[in-house]
N, C-alpha and C positions, 0 to 999 in steps of 0.2 A: 477091399478099399479101392478107391479111385485115386491113383498116385501119379503125380507129375514129377519127373526127374529132369532138372534143368542142367544140361551138360552131358556130352557123350564121350568124356575122357575116361581114364581108369576108374575114378570114383563113381561116375554115373553108370558106366557099364557094369561095374562090380555090384552096385546096388540093384540094378535091374536083374542080374543073374541070381543074386541072393534072394530076391523077393518073388521072382516070377513063378516059382513052383507052388506058391501058397494061395493061388486063385485070385490074386489082385489084378485089377485093370491098370496096366502101366503104360504111360506115355513118356517117351524121351524127346525132349526138345534140344536140338543141337544147332548152335548158331552158324556153323559152317554148312556148306551146301553138299557135303558128303563126308565120309570118314577120311580125315586127314590128320593122323596122329602127329603131334608136335614133339620135338626133342630128337634125341639120337639113340642113346643106350639106356639100359635099365639094370641096375644092380639090385639083386634080391638076396639079402643076407639070410642067415640061417633061420631067423625067426619068421621068415616069410613062408617056410615050408608048410606049416600047419594051416595057415590062411589059404594058401593055394589049394591044398587038399580039400579043405572045407568048402571052397568055392567050386571044386570039381575040375580044376585045370592043372593040377600038379604034374600029371604025366605029359600033357600038352606042352607045358613050359619046359620040362626036362628034355623033351624031344627037340626043342628049338634052341635051347640055351647051351652055354658053356659052363660046366661045373668046375670048381677049382678047390684045391686042398689047403690053400693058405693065402694070406695077403702079404705082399712084399712092400717094404718102405725104403726109399733111397733119398739121398741128398741130391742137390742140383748138379753135382759133379759126377753123378751116376755111381756113387759109392753106397753100398748097402748099409742101412741103419739097423733094421731088424725085420723079422717076419713073425706074423701071427699064424701059427699052425692050427687052423680051424679043424682040420680032419683029425689031427692028433688029440685035440681037446674033446673029440667025440661029439662035436656040435653038428646040427643038421646042415645039409648041403648049402653052401654059398654058391650062387650062380648068377649069370648075366645073359641078356639077350638084347636085341634091338627093340626099340619101342614099337616100331611098325609090326614086328612079329608078335609082340605081346598084345597089341591092339587087335590084330587079326584073330588071335586065340579067344579074346573076350567076345568079339563080334560073332564068332562061330558058335558061341554058347547061348546067344540070345534066341529065345523061342517065341514068347507071346507078346513082348512089348510092341507098341506102335511107335515108329520112329518118324519124327518130323524134322527134316533138315531145313537150314536157312531160317531158323526161328529161335528167338529168345523171349524174355518177359519184359514188359514195359511198366507193369503195375501189379501189385499183389495186395489184396485186402484180406486181413484175417477176420473171419467171423467165428462165433463160438464153436460151430461144428464143421466148418469148411473154409477153404481159402479160395477167394475169388481172384482169378488171374486174367490179366489182359496181355496178349502176346504182341510182339512187334509187328505182326501183319494185320493188327486190328481185331482179330478174333478174340473171344473170351472163353473161359471155362471155369468150372467149379470142381475142386478136388478135396478129398479127405486129407491128403497129405501132399505137401510140396517139398521135394528134396533139392536143396541147392548144392549141386555138384559142379558148379561152373567156374572153378579155379580161384586163384588167389585174388583176382580182380572181379570177384563175383557180383553180378547184377542183383541176384537174390539177396545177398547180404546187404547191399546198399539200399534196396527198396524196403526191406523188412526190419533190419536192425539199425539202419541209419547211416548217412554218408560219413559220419565221424569215424566209422570203423574201416580203416584203410591199412594196407600192408605197410610195414615199416622197412626202410632201407637198412642194409647191414654193412654197406661199404664195399661189397665185392661185385666185380663184373666177371662174367664167365663166357667161355666159348665151348660149344659141344659139336662133335661131328663123328662120323663113322669113316674109317679108313681101312684099306686092305694092305697097308704097308707091312712088310714081312717082319714083324717084331719077334715072332717065334716064342711068345710067352705062353705059359700054361696057367699063370696066376696074375691077378691084377698087380700093377706096379704103380704105387703112389710115390710121387717125386715132390719133395718139399724144398722150395728155394727161398729167395729174399722177397717176402710178401707175395709170393706166387706159388701155385700148386699145379701140377699136371698129373692126371691119372690116365694110364693106358690099361684098358680092360678088355680081355678077349670076350667076344659075344657069339662065337661060333662061325663056322665056314670061313676060317682064316680072316675074319674081320675083327676090328678092334674099335672100341668106343674110346674117344678122346675127350677128356674134360680138362679144360685149362682155365685157371682163374687168377685174378690179380686183385690185391687189396687196393681199392681206389675210392677212399671215403669222400674225396672232393668231387667225384664223378666228372673227372676231366677227360676220360676216355669215352668216345662215342663213335659207333659205326666204324670200328677199326677195319681197314681194308684187309682182305685175305692175304694180300701180298706183304703186309707188314707184320703178320703174326710171328714169323721167324725172328725178326729183329726185336719184337716186343719180348720174346722169351729167349733172348740171346745168351743168357747166363746158364742155360741148361746144356749139359754135355750128353754125349752118348747117342743112342739110336733115336731119341726124341728130337734132338737137333737135326739129325738127318731127315726124319719124317717131316718136320716143319718146313724144311727146304724143298720138299716135293709137292707141297700143297698147290693145287691148280685152281684156276678161276672157276672151274666147274664143280669144285667141292662145296657141298651144302653145309654151311657153318651157321649154327644158331648162337647169336649173341644175346645176352640178357643180364639184367641186374638181379642179384640175389636178394630176396625180400623175405620177411617173416610176418605171418598173420596170427596174432594171439587174440583169441576171443574168449571172454569169461563165460559166455553162454552160447550154446549152439542151437537152442530151440526157442521159438517164439510162436505161440499158438499152434497152428497146424503146419508150421514151416520148420525144417531142420537143415542145418548146414553139415556137409561132410567133406572129407578130404581137404584139399588146399583152401577151399572157401572157409573152412572152420579153423584150420591149424596149419597153414602153409609154413614150411620150415626150410632150413638150409639142408643141402645134400650131404652134409658131413657124415651122417650115419646111414645114408641110403635108405631112409624110411618112408619117403613120400608115398610110393605105391603100396607098400605093406600096410601102412596105417590107414590108407583109404579103403583097402579091402577089409581090414578089421572093422572099420566103421560100418561097412555095408553088412557084413555077417552079423555083427552085434545088433544092428537095427532089425534085421529079419528075425533074429532070435528073440528080441524084445517083444515083437508083435505076436510071435508064437506063444510066448509065455503070458502075455497080458492083452486082453481084448480091448481095454480102454486105451484109446490112442494117447491121450494126455499122460497117463501113467506110464505107458510103454516108452514114450519119448523121454520122460524124466529118468526112468530106469536106465535107458540106453546112454543118455548123457553122463549119468553118474558112473557108469561102467567104463566108458571110453575116455572121458576127458582127462583123468589123472595121467594115464600113460602118454597120451598125445602131448600134453603140456611138458611132461618129463623129457620127451624126445626133443621138443623145441629148445628147452633149457640146455640140455646136454649138447645138442648140435651147435648152438651158438657158442657155448663155452669152449668146445673142442676146436672150433674153427679159429679160435684165437691164436693157435700155433701158426696159422698161415699168415698172420699179420706181421710177424717179425721180419724186419728188413735189414737192420744194421749188422755189420760183420760180427761184432761180439755177441749180439743177441742170437744170431743164427748159429754161431759156434756153440753157445750154451744150450740152445734148444736141441741141436743135433747130438750133443754129448748126452743130454738127458734121454733122448730117444734111443740111443744105442744101449743105454743101461736098463731102462724100464719102459721103453716104448710099447712092447707087446702087452705089458700089464695095463698100461693106460688104455690102449685100444680095446683089450678084452673086457675091461671094466665097464665099457659102454655097451657092448653087445650082450654080455652075460645076463644082465637083468631082463633084457628083451627076450632072450632065449628061454630063461627059466620062469618067466611070467611075473617077476617081481617089480618091473619098471613102473614107477608111479606110486609105489607103496610109500608110506610115510618115512620108512627107514632109509629110502633112497634120497 
């Protein structure tokens, strides 16, 4: 097949790697003028291990990442609430690394695709047997398959599925960055406060990924200066407070609104959406990268099993959509704990977390690890 992949992020590169060994003619169109991975850190929970292995990058990731035996949860006063002992449960390895390292791993695995930088799509017309594409530089092309892997604000989705399909706000704003502040942690530290959450996650080489979010449904916060982050999260005690006080103007901090993209269908003619373009979700369960890789692997498997493109795409969507939608629903539901602001509500939440927090968190990851997520019983 002649395949166009729009987007050179995790979803697009994973799709290219999964498909490149099957004799397809693959072109990747990336809107940036070079490989410039966005974001800071990447958490890969236990259910990612099989996907990484099937994509052929599990050892590369292991060499670059930090593996940890548990997940630790604290309140904003730096008092421990509970721990989820993932290693004791016998679950596959939970690990994390920087997004730039992960992107380099994916790029190193590309072999046959043609890569066109500084390019996106301006028009797509579905014909019975091909998709006609006009690119933003005025050139055109015909493809047996177009894969929209261009993120939550996908141009492919807008052009093919309609402008009414837009990501929905969830009320959260977040900041993400990498720091070498000496936390000395060997496991991720999730800290839950009054409508705020901070995550400190080791990503290897004495570096830590920081994720900080605030529930701001009125969207009153915009372009918060780096110098004001410490004051914004002033209720947090312990090493996190000290770290916030050391942030310099040269620290690269990514600010963004958390959105969710729920699509009832991912396929239209010869066009398919994958990753965030199809099912962008909250980071609550750290499933964005893993679900994108699983989309890509399932797509390649569908084409190996079925020569008819239309049938293969239908089979692929039927196989992947239930789990991806389950992840979206669970992620939104569990993020609700972060909304709580009042003193009484925070006390009640923390009391609940001390008693059954590990069971609550485990109930989210377990179906993903045992392969039952999205089944009707869930």
